[in-house]
C-alpha positions in Angstrom: 97.7 -115.5 46.9 99.6 -118.0 49.1 98.6 -120.9 46.8 100.1 -119.0 43.9 103.3 -118.6 45.9 103.3 -122.3 46.8 102.8 -123.4 43.2 105.8 -121.2 42.1 107.9 -122.8 44.8 106.8 -126.3 43.7 107.8 -125.5 40.2 111.2 -124.2 41.3 111.8 -127.3 43.5 111.1 -129.5 40.5 113.7 -127.5 38.5 116.3 -127.7 41.3 115.8 -131.4 41.5 116.4 -131.7 37.8 119.6 -129.6 38.2 120.8 -131.9 40.9 120.2 -134.9 38.6 122.3 -133.2 36.0 125.0 -132.4 38.5 125.1 -136.0 39.7 125.4 -137.2 36.1 128.3 -134.7 35.6 130.2 -135.5 38.8 132.1 -138.4 37.3 135.2 -138.1 35.1 134.1 -140.8 32.6 131.9 -138.5 30.4 133.3 -136.9 27.3 133.8 -133.2 26.7 130.8 -133.0 24.3 128.6 -134.9 26.9 129.7 -132.5 29.7 128.9 -129.5 27.5 125.4 -130.9 26.8 124.9 -131.3 30.5 126.2 -127.9 31.2 123.8 -126.3 28.7 120.9 -128.3 30.2 122.0 -127.2 33.7 122.1 -123.5 32.8 118.9 -123.5 30.9 117.2 -125.1 33.9 118.8 -122.7 36.3 117.6 -119.7 34.3 114.0 -121.1 34.2 114.0 -121.4 38.0 115.3 -117.9 38.3 112.6 -116.6 35.8 109.9 -118.3 38.0 111.3 -116.7 41.1 111.3 -113.3 39.4 107.8 -113.4 37.7 105.6 -115.3 40.1 103.1 -112.6 41.3 99.7 -111.9 42.7 98.4 -108.6 41.5 101.1 -106.1 42.1 103.0 -108.3 44.6 106.0 -110.3 43.5 105.8 -113.3 45.7 109.2 -115.1 45.5 111.8 -112.4 45.1 111.4 -111.0 48.7 109.9 -107.6 47.5 106.2 -108.3 48.2 104.1 -107.1 51.0 102.9 -103.6 51.9 106.5 -102.6 53.0 108.2 -104.3 50.1 110.1 -106.7 52.4 108.2 -109.8 51.8 106.0 -109.6 54.9 102.3 -110.1 54.4 99.7 -109.4 57.1 96.3 -111.1 56.8 93.2 -110.0 58.8 91.7 -113.1 60.2 89.3 -111.7 62.9 86.9 -108.8 63.4 88.8 -107.1 66.2 91.5 -104.5 65.8 94.1 -106.2 67.9 97.2 -108.2 66.8 95.5 -111.5 67.7 93.1 -111.0 64.8 95.9 -110.9 62.3 98.3 -113.5 60.8 101.7 -112.5 59.6 103.9 -114.3 57.2 107.2 -113.4 55.6 108.1 -114.9 52.2 111.7 -114.3 51.8 113.5 -114.3 48.5 113.7 -117.7 46.8 116.6 -116.6 44.6 119.7 -118.5 45.9 122.5 -116.1 45.1 125.2 -118.9 45.2 123.2 -121.1 43.0 122.6 -118.4 40.4 126.1 -117.0 40.5 128.7 -119.2 38.8 127.4 -122.6 39.6 127.6 -125.2 36.8 128.8 -128.6 35.8 131.7 -127.5 33.6 134.0 -130.0 35.5 133.5 -132.9 37.9 134.5 -130.6 40.8 132.1 -127.9 39.7 129.3 -130.5 39.5 130.0 -131.8 43.0 129.9 -128.2 44.4 126.7 -127.7 42.5 125.2 -130.7 44.4 125.9 -129.1 47.7 124.6 -125.7 46.6 121.4 -127.2 45.3 120.9 -129.2 48.4 121.2 -126.0 50.5 118.7 -124.2 48.1 116.3 -127.0 48.6 116.7 -128.0 52.2 118.6 -125.2 54.0 117.1 -122.6 56.3 115.0 -120.3 54.0 115.2 -122.8 51.2 112.5 -124.0 49.0 111.2 -126.8 51.2 111.3 -124.7 54.4 109.5 -121.8 52.6 106.9 -124.2 51.2 106.2 -125.6 54.6 105.7 -122.1 56.1 103.3 -121.1 53.2 101.4 -124.4 53.5 101.0 -123.9 57.3 99.7 -120.3 56.8 97.2 -121.6 54.2 95.9 -124.2 56.7 95.7 -121.5 59.5 93.9 -119.0 57.2 91.5 -121.8 56.0 90.7 -122.6 59.6 90.3 -119.0 60.4 87.9 -118.5 57.5 85.9 -121.5 58.7 85.8 -120.2 62.2 84.6 -116.8 61.2 81.9 -118.3 59.0 80.7 -120.3 62.0 80.7 -117.2 64.1 78.8 -115.2 61.5 76.2 -118.0 61.3 75.9 -118.2 65.0 75.6 -114.4 65.2 72.9 -114.3 62.5 71.0 -117.0 64.4 71.2 -115.1 67.6 69.9 -111.9 66.1 67.0 -113.9 64.5 66.1 -115.5 67.8 66.2 -112.1 69.5 64.0 -110.5 66.9 61.6 -113.4 67.3 61.6 -112.8 71.1 61.0 -109.0 70.4 58.1 -109.8 68.1 56.6 -112.1 70.7 57.0 -109.4 73.4 55.4 -106.8 71.1 52.5 -109.1 70.3 51.9 -109.6 74.0 52.0 -105.9 74.6 49.6 -105.2 71.7 47.2 -107.9 73.0 47.4 -106.3 76.4 46.7 -102.8 75.1 43.8 -104.1 73.0 42.2 -105.8 76.0 42.6 -102.6 78.1 41.2 -100.5 75.3 38.2 -102.9 74.9 37.6 -102.8 78.6 37.7 -99.0 78.6 35.2 -98.9 75.8 32.9 -101.3 77.5 33.0 -99.3 80.7 32.3 -96.1 78.8 29.4 -97.7 77.0 28.0 -98.9 80.4 28.4 -95.5 81.9 26.6 -93.9 78.9 23.8 -96.4 79.3 23.4 -95.7 83.0 23.2 -91.9 82.3 20.5 -92.5 79.8 18.5 -94.4 82.3 18.9 -91.7 85.0 17.8 -89.1 82.6 14.6 -91.0 81.7 13.8 -91.4 85.3 14.2 -87.7 85.9 12.0 -86.9 82.9 
């Protein structure tokens, strides 16, 4: 799920970088009206594609990049990473909305001034707090933590299975020893009974 979210953010980042390149190209006054319109059309098409990715990136029923995922619909995901019921056995991550309202409301390159403002807006969408790069870093960190947790739990499971096997082997050894002891006692009892029967037969012959 987190890898899906990260891939969506990566695609959005690529589109934002393309939008920035367009804005830089449109920030000068030397281009013609027709050239500026071409750049504006390209900018808006790229912006809409970034918005589409933010709105449709999902894992199952969870929208991952619009801030509405998670059990409570607030973008907060809780992953169980241990076998206990306490909070130390859980990992929590919030994936906030990656839809930058300023970027998707009126930004464009219709003039040099608009293009220069768009550069600042895109830089904030990429590098600001809660921006694409910040969110990708948090998701990537959570992926590493969860991967490490899975590896740790697998090692614990293997060690637990080994311990159970060794204990069962010890129990089998103990039971074998007890069985051998019981057999020896039983054989000794049979031998003593046979000897007593033999002695009774001798005594009866003497009496006869």
